[in-house]
Backbone bond lengths (Angstrom), bond angles and torsions (degrees), N, CA, C in turn:
res aa  C-N    CA-C-N  psi(-1)  N-CA   C-N-CA  omega(-1)  CA-C   N-CA-C  phi
1 M - - - 1.353 - - 1.537 104.23 -
2 A 1.499 115.67 129.60 1.405 118.03 175.88 1.476 112.41 -67.37
3 D 1.474 111.28 159.87 1.411 121.44 -178.47 1.630 108.68 -54.96
4 N 1.239 115.70 -42.15 1.460 119.99 -176.73 1.432 112.04 -74.04
5 E 1.339 125.47 -1.14 1.448 128.16 -176.14 1.512 108.49 -108.78
6 R 1.357 117.00 -8.49 1.533 118.85 178.19 1.435 112.55 -69.16
7 T 1.297 117.41 151.16 1.517 123.00 171.01 1.560 105.14 -86.70
8 P 1.271 116.00 131.20 1.503 116.37 176.15 1.418 114.14 -61.26
9 P 1.383 118.68 155.02 1.490 125.90 -176.32 1.540 109.64 -55.69
10 G 1.263 116.42 139.11 1.437 123.97 173.61 1.552 116.15 93.28
11 F 1.259 113.25 -9.83 1.492 119.36 175.03 1.567 111.97 -91.55
12 E 1.367 113.59 142.88 1.451 119.38 177.81 1.502 107.52 -136.23
13 P 1.238 120.50 161.10 1.521 121.98 -178.17 1.582 106.67 -61.67
14 L 1.332 110.02 141.22 1.454 120.37 178.07 1.532 106.55 -71.38
15 R 1.357 112.71 114.11 1.524 118.62 -178.84 1.471 113.51 -80.41
16 R 1.406 117.04 -37.83 1.488 116.83 179.37 1.479 107.60 -88.06
17 S 1.317 119.71 103.93 1.426 123.93 -171.35 1.465 109.98 -132.25
18 S 1.332 116.63 -168.36 1.423 126.38 175.37 1.458 109.31 -144.55
19 P 1.424 120.38 166.61 1.438 117.86 177.70 1.501 114.65 -58.50
20 F 1.399 119.21 -37.82 1.405 126.31 175.04 1.528 114.47 -60.53
21 T 1.333 109.66 -50.41 1.570 114.09 179.87 1.570 108.54 -63.12
22 E 1.323 119.55 -38.75 1.454 120.79 174.62 1.510 112.03 -60.58
23 L 1.272 117.81 -42.00 1.437 119.23 176.95 1.552 111.55 -60.83
24 V 1.282 118.21 -43.37 1.454 120.36 179.24 1.574 114.96 -69.05
25 G 1.369 110.04 -35.94 1.470 115.68 -177.41 1.474 121.11 -70.60
26 P 1.321 112.44 -160.79 1.391 130.35 20.64 1.465 113.25 -79.94
27 V 1.349 116.23 130.97 1.490 125.53 175.43 1.558 108.71 -94.71
28 Y 1.324 115.02 141.34 1.471 119.95 -178.70 1.528 109.31 -122.73
29 V 1.321 116.41 157.31 1.428 122.65 -169.28 1.568 104.91 -140.30
30 K 1.367 111.65 149.57 1.399 117.91 163.15 1.611 108.03 -149.95
31 G 1.348 111.80 140.06 1.403 117.62 -170.58 1.425 120.32 87.54
32 R 1.305 122.00 -174.18 1.530 118.53 -179.78 1.479 108.82 -153.42
33 G 1.284 122.07 152.62 1.464 127.16 171.47 1.596 102.62 65.71
34 K 1.278 110.47 -136.83 1.521 117.34 -169.43 1.561 108.63 -67.06
35 D 1.266 119.57 -17.69 1.470 126.38 177.83 1.504 119.24 -91.74
36 M 1.359 110.82 1.50 1.544 121.39 -177.39 1.504 110.52 -69.18
37 V 1.270 116.95 138.98 1.501 126.84 171.47 1.460 106.76 -126.58
38 L 1.338 115.82 130.62 1.448 118.98 171.67 1.572 110.64 -101.53
39 G 1.250 119.20 153.61 1.430 124.61 179.02 1.449 114.00 -138.87
40 L 1.355 116.67 148.26 1.470 120.49 177.23 1.619 109.72 -146.72
41 R 1.344 119.06 126.64 1.392 117.44 172.81 1.577 108.09 -83.34
42 I 1.248 120.09 122.72 1.436 127.46 -176.95 1.539 108.53 -68.44
43 A 1.348 117.20 122.60 1.377 124.15 -175.53 1.578 104.19 -116.75
44 E 1.406 115.96 172.47 1.409 117.84 178.18 1.392 116.83 -61.62
45 K 1.333 119.02 -27.61 1.554 124.08 177.16 1.515 109.28 -64.99
46 H 1.249 119.47 -20.42 1.453 120.47 -177.03 1.570 116.37 -92.25
47 A 1.445 113.82 -1.86 1.413 119.27 -173.87 1.478 113.79 -89.55
48 N 1.281 121.08 151.76 1.349 126.70 168.14 1.531 114.06 -82.49
49 A 1.342 118.14 -176.23 1.516 120.42 178.70 1.444 111.82 -60.71
50 R 1.396 121.42 -27.28 1.489 119.69 176.46 1.442 115.61 -91.58
51 G 1.225 120.95 6.33 1.488 124.77 170.99 1.551 112.60 93.70
52 F 1.262 119.97 1.39 1.486 126.83 175.09 1.528 111.22 -91.76
53 T 1.260 114.50 154.57 1.458 120.19 177.84 1.628 108.16 -58.18
54 H 1.183 115.50 136.21 1.480 119.63 -177.75 1.638 102.62 -74.85
55 G 1.316 110.46 133.30 1.509 118.95 173.96 1.538 114.77 -43.38
56 G 1.306 112.33 -45.60 1.466 118.80 -178.76 1.476 116.51 -51.32
57 V 1.437 111.47 -37.56 1.481 120.86 178.79 1.497 110.31 -67.95
58 L 1.307 118.80 -42.90 1.456 120.34 179.35 1.579 111.43 -73.12
59 M 1.330 115.89 -33.75 1.458 118.90 169.65 1.573 115.51 -58.18
60 T 1.399 111.03 -42.17 1.516 116.82 177.87 1.443 107.12 -64.60
61 L 1.330 122.40 -45.16 1.457 119.30 -177.82 1.513 106.70 -64.64
62 A 1.307 126.79 -44.31 1.440 122.23 177.56 1.478 114.79 -59.03
63 D 1.350 119.62 -38.73 1.393 124.45 -175.42 1.640 107.44 -67.58
64 V 1.327 111.78 -45.55 1.505 114.01 176.71 1.529 113.90 -63.40
65 A 1.383 116.24 -41.08 1.406 117.48 179.20 1.422 113.15 -66.49
66 L 1.326 121.18 -42.02 1.409 123.48 176.60 1.582 117.69 -57.32
67 G 1.285 107.07 -49.31 1.469 118.80 -178.86 1.582 110.90 -64.23
68 Y 1.280 116.76 -45.88 1.416 119.66 -174.97 1.595 107.92 -72.52
69 A 1.326 114.54 -45.26 1.475 116.78 -178.52 1.596 111.72 -55.95
70 M 1.360 113.71 -50.14 1.397 111.90 178.95 1.553 115.98 -73.35
71 A 1.234 117.87 -31.16 1.512 117.20 176.78 1.467 112.18 -63.78
72 F 1.319 118.55 -40.26 1.426 122.84 -172.31 1.532 114.86 -95.77
73 S 1.393 113.90 4.40 1.440 122.73 175.46 1.611 109.39 -83.57
74 Q 1.398 111.22 -12.65 1.493 118.05 -177.15 1.586 106.83 -106.50
75 E 1.337 114.44 157.38 1.386 119.99 179.37 1.576 106.19 -130.41
76 P 1.169 125.52 111.19 1.477 123.76 -2.99 1.515 110.66 -70.50
77 P 1.371 115.94 163.89 1.495 121.69 176.69 1.466 110.97 -54.04
78 V 1.264 118.81 146.96 1.511 128.12 177.01 1.460 110.25 -98.80
79 A 1.264 119.80 139.23 1.561 121.25 168.68 1.510 109.99 -84.66
80 L 1.237 113.35 137.82 1.582 124.01 -176.97 1.471 109.83 -137.42
81 A 1.325 112.42 149.48 1.489 121.10 171.29 1.523 107.35 -128.20
82 T 1.268 116.34 142.23 1.420 120.82 178.36 1.441 113.09 -69.19
83 A 1.382 117.58 123.72 1.409 120.79 -179.78 1.498 111.54 -102.08
84 S 1.288 120.86 -32.16 1.378 128.51 -179.68 1.544 111.25 -162.46
85 M 1.381 114.05 141.70 1.502 118.66 177.71 1.458 108.38 -145.32
86 T 1.305 115.78 133.80 1.480 123.46 179.43 1.507 106.88 -117.98
87 T 1.293 122.31 130.92 1.449 122.94 179.64 1.533 109.64 -128.56
88 D 1.309 115.92 136.52 1.400 127.94 178.57 1.560 113.09 -115.91
89 F 1.272 119.84 114.84 1.494 120.38 -178.87 1.528 110.90 -97.36
90 A 1.332 115.74 130.94 1.452 123.63 -173.00 1.573 105.80 -109.27
91 E 1.286 118.44 -32.25 1.446 124.58 -174.19 1.534 108.65 -152.67
92 A 1.323 114.20 163.95 1.494 120.01 -179.14 1.522 108.63 -100.19
93 A 1.344 114.56 147.76 1.543 124.87 167.77 1.506 105.05 -94.96
94 R 1.379 116.47 148.13 1.412 119.89 -177.90 1.542 109.12 -125.15
95 I 1.242 118.62 163.87 1.517 123.40 -178.77 1.527 104.98 -54.97
96 G 1.345 112.65 132.43 1.514 122.31 -178.44 1.386 113.32 95.19
97 D 1.321 123.24 -19.74 1.558 127.13 176.82 1.472 107.65 -64.13
98 W 1.319 112.98 142.21 1.443 127.21 171.43 1.622 107.24 -94.44
99 V 1.307 118.58 105.95 1.508 117.72 178.35 1.451 109.67 -94.50
100 E 1.328 118.76 132.39 1.424 123.10 168.97 1.395 115.90 -111.32
101 V 1.429 122.06 144.18 1.307 123.61 -178.73 1.596 108.48 -119.74
102 H 1.414 114.45 119.82 1.464 115.44 178.16 1.572 109.59 -112.68
103 T 1.204 119.00 145.84 1.492 117.64 -174.43 1.498 109.98 -120.13
104 D 1.378 114.19 157.70 1.386 127.74 179.58 1.542 106.74 -132.34
105 I 1.399 112.93 105.14 1.489 118.41 179.68 1.616 109.33 -78.32
106 Q 1.349 114.45 125.48 1.388 115.25 175.65 1.455 118.80 -88.61
107 R 1.370 112.16 -47.80 1.462 121.10 174.54 1.593 115.09 -163.25
108 I 1.270 116.85 136.55 1.441 120.17 169.79 1.458 109.30 -114.61
109 G 1.414 113.79 110.36 1.480 115.07 -178.82 1.547 107.36 -102.20
110 T 1.368 114.55 -156.03 1.460 118.18 -172.92 1.532 108.92 -91.06
111 T 1.407 115.87 -17.74 1.558 113.23 177.21 1.526 106.76 -126.19
112 L 1.255 121.46 -27.16 1.469 120.78 179.32 1.599 114.87 -133.68
113 A 1.325 111.24 147.33 1.513 119.43 177.17 1.495 109.92 -126.13
114 F 1.354 113.38 144.34 1.442 120.08 -178.88 1.445 111.96 -132.14
115 A 1.377 115.18 139.35 1.501 124.71 178.96 1.429 115.86 -160.77
116 N 1.335 120.04 159.25 1.394 125.48 -179.44 1.621 107.42 -115.29
117 A 1.338 115.54 147.61 1.473 117.42 175.06 1.598 102.72 -123.88
118 Y 1.400 111.24 147.84 1.423 119.54 177.34 1.466 112.54 -130.60
119 L 1.315 113.49 116.25 1.492 119.68 -174.12 1.461 107.97 -96.36
120 S 1.315 121.50 139.02 1.357 125.78 -178.27 1.587 113.95 -144.96
121 V 1.320 115.19 155.06 1.477 121.59 177.91 1.543 101.63 -129.05
122 E 1.382 115.24 121.14 1.462 119.97 178.82 1.531 111.98 50.33
123 G 1.233 118.82 44.83 1.476 121.89 178.87 1.623 116.74 81.07
124 R 1.311 115.70 -8.86 1.427 116.95 -172.49 1.640 102.42 -97.99
125 R 1.339 117.97 129.50 1.413 121.44 -179.08 1.516 110.00 -75.10
126 I 1.308 119.45 117.23 1.507 120.89 176.17 1.460 115.28 -99.23
127 A 1.275 121.74 -17.56 1.467 123.12 174.60 1.546 110.31 -161.55
128 R 1.306 114.34 165.64 1.467 121.58 173.26 1.572 105.69 -139.12
129 A 1.259 116.76 147.30 1.434 124.08 176.85 1.500 112.46 -127.56
130 S 1.264 117.05 142.65 1.483 116.20 178.49 1.566 100.57 -120.66
131 G 1.331 124.24 129.46 1.307 130.31 -179.79 1.554 117.73 -120.95
132 V 1.292 119.12 137.39 1.415 121.91 164.99 1.611 108.84 -120.14
133 F 1.336 109.11 130.98 1.458 118.84 -167.33 1.640 103.87 -119.51
134 A 1.284 116.38 139.38 1.426 123.91 167.27 1.577 111.50 -76.07
135 V 1.248 119.43 131.37 1.449 124.04 -176.37 1.546 102.56 -95.99
136 S 1.362 114.21 120.70 1.436 120.30 179.44 1.578 111.03 -86.19
137 K 1.242 114.47 156.14 1.531 123.95 176.31 1.543 105.48 -77.43
138 A 1.329 116.40 -19.29 1.559 118.91 -172.77 1.653 103.80 -73.32
139 K 1.349 111.06 148.46 1.424 115.48 -179.78 1.621 105.06 -102.83
140 L 1.332 109.26 154.04 1.451 113.73 177.40 1.548 110.51 -100.58
141 E 1.312 118.45 129.52 1.486 120.55 176.16 1.375 106.00 -132.35
142 G 1.365 117.32 121.92 1.374 121.80 -179.81 1.472 114.83 69.21
143 G 1.343 113.49 23.30 1.581 120.38 -177.04 1.299 114.02 85.35
144 Q 1.328 127.79 -6.27 1.439 130.16 -174.99 1.512 109.30 -114.15
145 P 1.374 118.67 144.57 1.433 123.31 -179.03 1.562 105.00 -69.92
146 V 1.359 115.00 146.25 1.428 121.99 -179.97 1.633 104.29 -122.64
147 Q 1.341 118.76 122.49 1.460 118.86 179.44 1.559 113.45 -84.19
């Protein structure tokens, strides 16, 4: 395995996933709740026709990071659904790059939650996302919503 294909120390495969996230991944995680960081090694399958990471891949990472960080920053975890997300791209990620997503939770209320995600490659910020999530009355047990 080449140096640029290794997973940085402290990251492990994201266990709570979905079929779509598995299709995009493998996605890695370290930490939990507000301290959670997601990571993805950019592969050829993530590239657009010009060889840069497709914006939709980066938006997916931001969406997952925002939702998981907010959900698991509460005890018990709260169920959330994306209501709105805005993403601004400052730079591109390329095949072989390790993209990390850090989050900043603004507020989790009784009906809405707000947070920002910052995506970076080697310490350079490449995108930011701002998300608004609907807070569900369903509780999460074992990572799954309970009605």
